[in-house]
C-alpha positions as CSV (number, residue, x, y, z in Angstrom):
1,M,-39.1,157.9,255.3
2,P,-35.5,158.1,254.1
3,S,-34.2,161.5,252.9
4,I,-31.5,161.2,250.3
5,V,-29.5,164.1,248.7
6,L,-27.8,163.3,245.4
7,A,-25.0,165.7,244.3
8,G,-23.7,165.7,240.8
9,G,-23.8,167.9,237.7
10,G,-22.1,169.6,234.9
11,S,-22.4,167.0,232.2
12,A,-24.4,163.9,231.4
13,G,-21.5,161.8,232.9
14,H,-22.7,163.0,236.3
15,T,-26.4,163.7,235.8
16,S,-27.4,160.5,234.0
17,P,-26.2,158.1,236.8
18,L,-27.7,160.4,239.4
19,I,-31.1,160.2,237.7
20,A,-30.8,156.5,237.1
21,T,-30.0,156.0,240.8
22,A,-32.9,158.2,241.9
23,D,-35.3,156.2,239.8
24,A,-34.0,152.9,241.3
25,L,-34.4,154.3,244.8
26,R,-38.0,155.2,244.1
27,R,-38.7,151.7,242.7
28,L,-37.2,150.1,245.8
29,D,-38.7,152.4,248.4
30,P,-41.6,154.6,247.1
31,T,-41.6,156.6,250.4
32,V,-38.0,157.9,249.8
33,E,-37.5,161.7,249.7
34,I,-35.0,162.6,247.0
35,L,-33.4,166.0,246.4
36,A,-30.7,166.7,243.8
37,L,-27.9,169.2,244.4
38,G,-26.3,171.0,241.5
39,T,-25.0,174.3,240.2
40,E,-26.4,176.8,237.6
41,R,-23.6,175.9,235.2
42,G,-24.7,172.4,234.4
43,L,-27.0,170.2,232.4
44,E,-28.8,169.4,235.7
45,T,-30.8,172.6,235.6
46,R,-32.8,171.0,232.7
47,V,-32.6,167.3,233.0
48,V,-33.2,166.8,236.7
49,P,-36.5,168.7,236.8
50,E,-37.5,167.0,233.6
51,A,-36.9,163.7,235.3
52,G,-39.3,164.7,238.1
53,Y,-36.8,165.5,240.9
54,R,-36.4,168.6,243.0
55,L,-33.2,170.4,242.4
56,E,-31.4,172.9,244.6
57,L,-28.5,175.0,243.4
58,I,-25.3,176.0,245.2
59,P,-22.5,178.3,243.9
60,P,-20.0,176.4,241.7
61,V,-16.3,176.3,242.8
62,P,-14.1,175.4,239.7
63,L,-10.7,174.3,240.8
64,P,-7.9,175.6,238.5
65,R,-5.7,172.8,237.3
66,K,-2.7,175.2,237.1
67,P,-1.6,178.0,239.4
68,T,-3.4,181.2,238.3
69,P,-4.8,184.3,240.0
70,A,-8.2,182.5,240.1
71,L,-6.7,180.1,242.6
72,F,-6.6,182.8,245.3
73,A,-10.4,183.1,245.1
74,V,-11.1,179.4,245.7
75,P,-11.1,179.4,249.5
76,G,-13.7,182.1,249.8
77,K,-15.9,180.6,247.2
78,M,-15.5,177.2,248.7
79,L,-16.7,178.5,252.1
80,A,-19.8,180.1,250.6
81,S,-20.6,176.9,248.7
82,V,-20.1,174.7,251.7
83,S,-22.4,176.9,253.7
84,A,-25.0,176.7,250.9
85,A,-24.7,172.9,250.7
86,R,-25.1,172.6,254.5
87,R,-28.3,174.6,254.4
88,V,-29.7,172.3,251.8
89,L,-28.7,169.2,253.9
90,D,-30.3,170.8,257.0
91,E,-33.5,171.6,255.2
92,A,-33.8,168.2,253.7
93,K,-33.0,166.5,257.0
94,A,-30.7,164.3,254.9
95,D,-30.0,160.8,256.0
96,V,-27.2,160.3,253.5
97,L,-25.4,162.3,250.8
98,V,-24.5,160.5,247.6
99,G,-21.9,162.3,245.4
100,F,-21.3,161.6,241.7
101,G,-18.5,164.1,241.2
102,G,-18.4,167.5,239.5
103,Y,-18.1,171.0,240.8
104,V,-21.0,170.5,243.2
105,S,-19.7,167.5,245.0
106,T,-16.7,168.9,246.9
107,P,-18.6,171.5,248.9
108,A,-21.4,168.9,249.5
109,Y,-18.9,166.4,250.8
110,V,-17.3,168.9,253.2
111,A,-20.8,170.0,254.4
112,A,-21.9,166.4,255.0
113,W,-18.7,165.5,256.7
114,R,-19.0,168.4,259.1
115,K,-22.6,167.4,259.9
116,K,-21.5,163.7,260.3
117,T,-24.0,162.8,257.6
118,P,-23.1,159.5,256.0
119,I,-21.5,159.9,252.5
120,V,-21.6,157.5,249.6
121,V,-19.2,158.3,246.7
122,H,-19.8,157.0,243.2
123,E,-17.0,157.5,240.7
124,G,-18.1,157.3,237.0
125,N,-14.7,157.1,235.2
126,A,-11.9,154.7,235.2
127,V,-9.6,157.5,236.4
128,P,-11.2,159.3,239.3
129,G,-11.8,163.0,239.5
130,I,-10.5,165.5,242.1
131,A,-13.8,165.7,244.1
132,N,-14.1,162.0,244.5
133,K,-10.4,161.5,245.3
134,F,-10.8,163.9,248.1
135,A,-13.9,162.3,249.5
136,A,-12.6,158.8,249.3
137,R,-9.5,159.8,251.2
138,Y,-10.9,162.0,253.9
139,C,-14.7,161.8,254.1
140,T,-16.0,158.2,253.8
141,Q,-15.4,154.5,253.3
142,H,-18.4,154.0,251.1
143,V,-16.8,154.4,247.7
144,K,-18.3,152.7,244.6
145,T,-16.8,152.6,241.1
146,S,-18.1,152.1,237.5
147,F,-15.0,150.1,236.4
148,P,-12.9,147.5,238.1
149,G,-9.5,148.6,239.1
150,T,-10.3,152.3,239.7
151,E,-7.6,153.5,242.1
152,L,-9.5,155.0,245.1
153,P,-9.3,154.1,248.8
154,H,-12.1,151.7,249.9
155,A,-13.2,151.2,246.3
156,E,-15.8,148.6,245.4
157,Y,-16.8,147.9,241.8
158,V,-20.6,148.1,241.3
159,G,-20.8,149.5,237.7
160,L,-22.4,152.7,236.4
161,P,-26.1,153.3,236.9
162,I,-27.9,153.7,233.6
163,R,-31.6,154.2,232.8
164,R,-33.8,151.1,232.5
165,A,-34.9,152.1,229.1
166,I,-31.3,151.5,228.1
167,S,-30.3,148.6,230.3
168,Q,-33.3,146.5,229.2
169,L,-33.3,147.6,225.6
170,D,-33.9,145.0,222.8
171,R,-32.4,146.8,219.8
172,A,-33.8,144.3,217.2
173,A,-37.3,144.5,218.6
174,L,-37.4,148.3,218.5
175,R,-35.5,148.8,215.2
176,A,-38.5,149.5,213.0
177,E,-40.2,151.8,215.4
178,A,-36.9,153.6,216.1
179,R,-36.1,154.3,212.4
180,Q,-39.6,155.5,211.8
181,F,-39.3,157.8,214.9
182,F,-36.2,159.5,213.4
183,G,-37.5,159.5,209.8
184,L,-34.9,157.0,208.6
185,D,-35.1,154.4,205.9
186,P,-36.3,151.1,207.5
187,N,-33.7,148.9,205.8
188,A,-30.6,151.0,205.0
189,P,-27.4,150.4,207.1
190,T,-27.4,153.1,209.7
191,L,-24.5,155.1,211.3
192,M,-25.1,157.0,214.5
193,V,-22.8,159.8,215.5
194,T,-22.7,161.4,218.9
195,G,-20.1,163.5,220.8
196,G,-21.9,163.2,224.2
197,S,-23.9,165.8,225.9
198,Q,-21.9,168.7,224.6
199,G,-21.2,167.3,221.1
200,A,-17.8,167.0,219.4
201,Q,-16.8,169.4,216.7
202,R,-14.1,167.0,215.4
203,L,-16.6,164.2,214.9
204,N,-19.2,166.5,213.4
205,E,-16.9,167.9,210.8
206,A,-15.3,164.6,209.9
207,I,-18.6,162.7,209.4
208,A,-20.3,165.6,207.5
209,G,-17.3,165.9,205.3
210,A,-17.7,162.3,204.2
211,A,-21.5,162.6,203.8
212,A,-21.5,162.1,200.0
213,D,-19.3,159.0,200.3
214,L,-21.5,157.5,203.0
215,Q,-24.5,158.1,200.8
216,A,-22.8,156.6,197.8
217,A,-22.1,153.5,199.9
218,G,-25.8,153.2,200.7
219,I,-25.4,154.4,204.3
220,Q,-27.8,156.7,206.2
221,V,-26.8,158.8,209.2
222,L,-28.3,159.8,212.5
223,H,-26.1,162.6,213.7
224,V,-26.5,164.1,217.2
225,I,-24.3,167.3,217.0
226,G,-24.7,168.7,220.5
227,P,-27.1,171.4,221.9
228,K,-25.0,174.4,221.1
229,N,-23.6,173.3,217.7
230,T,-24.6,173.8,214.1
231,L,-23.6,171.7,211.1
232,E,-23.6,172.2,207.4
233,V,-24.2,169.0,205.6
234,P,-23.7,168.8,201.8
235,S,-26.8,168.6,199.6
236,A,-29.0,165.7,200.4
237,G,-28.6,162.3,198.8
238,P,-31.0,159.4,198.3
239,L,-30.9,158.4,201.9
240,P,-31.6,160.4,205.1
241,Y,-28.9,162.3,206.9
242,V,-30.7,163.3,210.0
243,V,-29.1,166.1,212.1
244,L,-30.3,166.7,215.7
245,N,-29.0,168.9,218.5
246,Y,-30.1,166.6,221.3
247,V,-31.9,163.3,221.6
248,D,-34.1,162.5,224.6
249,R,-34.9,159.0,223.4
250,M,-31.4,157.5,223.3
251,D,-32.9,154.1,223.6
252,L,-34.5,154.6,220.1
253,A,-31.3,156.1,218.8
254,Y,-29.3,153.0,219.8
255,A,-32.0,150.8,218.4
256,A,-32.0,152.6,215.0
257,A,-28.2,152.3,214.6
258,D,-26.0,149.5,213.3
259,L,-22.7,151.3,214.3
260,V,-21.9,154.3,216.4
261,V,-19.0,156.8,216.2
262,C,-18.8,158.4,219.7
263,R,-16.7,159.8,222.5
264,S,-15.9,157.3,225.3
265,G,-17.2,158.9,228.4
266,A,-18.2,156.4,231.1
267,N,-21.9,156.8,230.4
268,T,-21.5,156.4,226.7
269,V,-19.3,153.3,227.0
270,T,-21.6,151.6,229.5
271,E,-24.8,152.3,227.5
272,V,-23.4,151.5,224.1
273,S,-21.7,148.3,225.1
274,G,-24.6,147.3,227.4
275,V,-27.0,147.3,224.4
276,G,-24.5,145.5,222.2
277,L,-24.0,148.4,219.7
278,P,-20.7,148.1,217.8
279,A,-18.7,151.3,218.3
280,I,-15.8,153.4,217.1
281,Y,-14.7,155.2,220.2
282,V,-12.8,158.5,219.8
283,P,-11.7,159.6,223.3
284,L,-11.8,163.3,224.2
285,P,-8.2,164.5,223.7
286,H,-8.2,166.5,227.0
287,G,-8.3,165.6,230.7
288,N,-6.3,162.9,232.3
289,G,-6.8,160.1,229.7
290,E,-9.8,158.6,231.4
291,Q,-11.9,158.3,228.3
292,A,-9.4,155.9,226.6
293,L,-9.3,153.8,229.8
294,N,-13.1,153.8,230.0
295,A,-13.3,152.1,226.5
296,K,-10.3,149.8,227.0
297,P,-12.2,146.7,228.4
298,V,-14.7,146.8,225.5
299,V,-12.1,147.4,222.8
300,D,-9.8,144.6,224.3
301,A,-12.8,142.2,224.1
302,G,-13.4,143.1,220.5
303,G,-16.6,145.1,221.0
304,G,-15.3,148.4,219.6
305,L,-12.4,150.2,218.0
306,L,-10.4,152.9,219.7
307,V,-9.3,155.7,217.3
308,D,-7.2,158.8,218.2
309,N,-9.1,162.1,217.9
310,A,-6.5,163.6,215.5
311,T,-6.9,160.6,213.2
312,V,-10.6,161.2,212.6
313,T,-10.9,163.2,209.4
314,A,-13.3,163.0,206.5
315,D,-10.7,161.0,204.6
316,W,-10.4,158.5,207.5
317,V,-14.2,158.2,207.6
318,R,-14.3,157.5,203.9
319,A,-11.5,154.9,204.2
320,N,-12.8,153.0,207.2
321,V,-16.4,153.5,208.2
322,P,-18.3,152.1,205.1
323,Q,-16.3,148.9,205.0
324,L,-17.0,148.2,208.7
325,L,-20.6,149.2,208.6
326,L,-21.3,147.0,205.5
327,D,-19.6,144.0,207.1
328,S,-22.5,142.4,208.9
329,A,-20.6,139.4,210.2
330,R,-18.0,141.6,211.8
331,L,-20.7,143.9,213.3
332,T,-22.4,140.8,214.8
333,A,-19.2,139.6,216.3
334,M,-18.6,143.0,217.8
335,S,-22.1,143.2,219.2
336,T,-21.7,139.8,220.9
337,A,-18.3,140.8,222.3
338,A,-19.7,144.0,223.8
339,K,-23.0,142.9,225.2
340,G,-22.8,141.8,228.9
341,L,-19.2,142.8,229.3
342,I,-20.0,145.8,231.6
343,R,-22.6,145.6,234.3
344,T,-25.9,147.2,233.5
345,D,-27.7,146.6,236.9
346,A,-25.7,149.2,238.8
347,D,-28.7,151.4,239.4
348,E,-30.3,148.9,241.7
349,R,-27.0,147.7,243.2
350,L,-26.1,151.3,244.2
351,A,-29.6,152.1,245.4
352,R,-29.6,149.1,247.7
353,I,-26.2,150.1,249.1
354,I,-27.5,153.6,249.8
355,L,-30.6,152.3,251.6
356,D,-28.4,150.0,253.6
357,V,-26.2,152.9,254.7
358,V,-29.4,154.8,255.8
359,R,-30.6,151.8,257.8
360,S,-27.2,151.3,259.4
361,A,-27.0,155.0,260.4
362,S,-30.4,154.9,262.0
């Protein structure tokens, strides 16, 4: 039976494709042994065991983006983390390591390379991260990307693995059930707001600040604020304004919504466009600009709008969101433009590639 170690963590951008790939591997080969590798800092400590997969933790090795005293501690920490990753690979008798990026991936790549264990890299963003740049250049020729045109050696575009509950979602068929699930009005135009796995304070404050105006326009809100955030919403109006820290049933959240205001991480863009949900994408203003590039194909096709983070205020929401959300013809056009633009079968595509690598190695 194949033994496969999947390394990735930190945020949903790494854990969600990891879990989707693990699920696809199990569907294709029920005998496969799957072990996930993460660190104690990430979302993986909760979501991987909840998904039914064994998780092993190794010490995180954050890489400072600028020269600081912390940089001098990196070599020692990296050696310890590589040793820990190697022990996990040895104990699992790993036939292949699949890396999805994040703190955990670099030491895992080094450990696997030293053991001559085959490595498959999957890069989630349009602009690759440090760990996957390193692995693609020095450790493997099996490099898969979520978006076409990602600049990595040996890159092959396969798409971003997402869960089947999302990739096969029929929003219209589930709308009534979804709105009942969240305590929403069955017929009112519905705005969903999400800042990704950590939430987004800017989006939270802007939408909540315009709550009265959204209510006055006949709009209800499903607002996912992030697990560590709190939000004060003005006194309730005639329609629901539902505030949740976290949503496990994102399929139902997407089905309930007519429009979403969201960040543009790779996972969000793939899921939202994949189900044909019109979107206002507000890229995270930090990092290397990958979030704007993630959303660009969908925006260029007319499936979403791209708005700068600094622009999104309560006044901007009042001036722009109601007129879009109440324009059913425009929403239909956006939905049609988005759906099918980005591949949603990457879970099985990547799983088959991984199993082929195992067979070739044996």
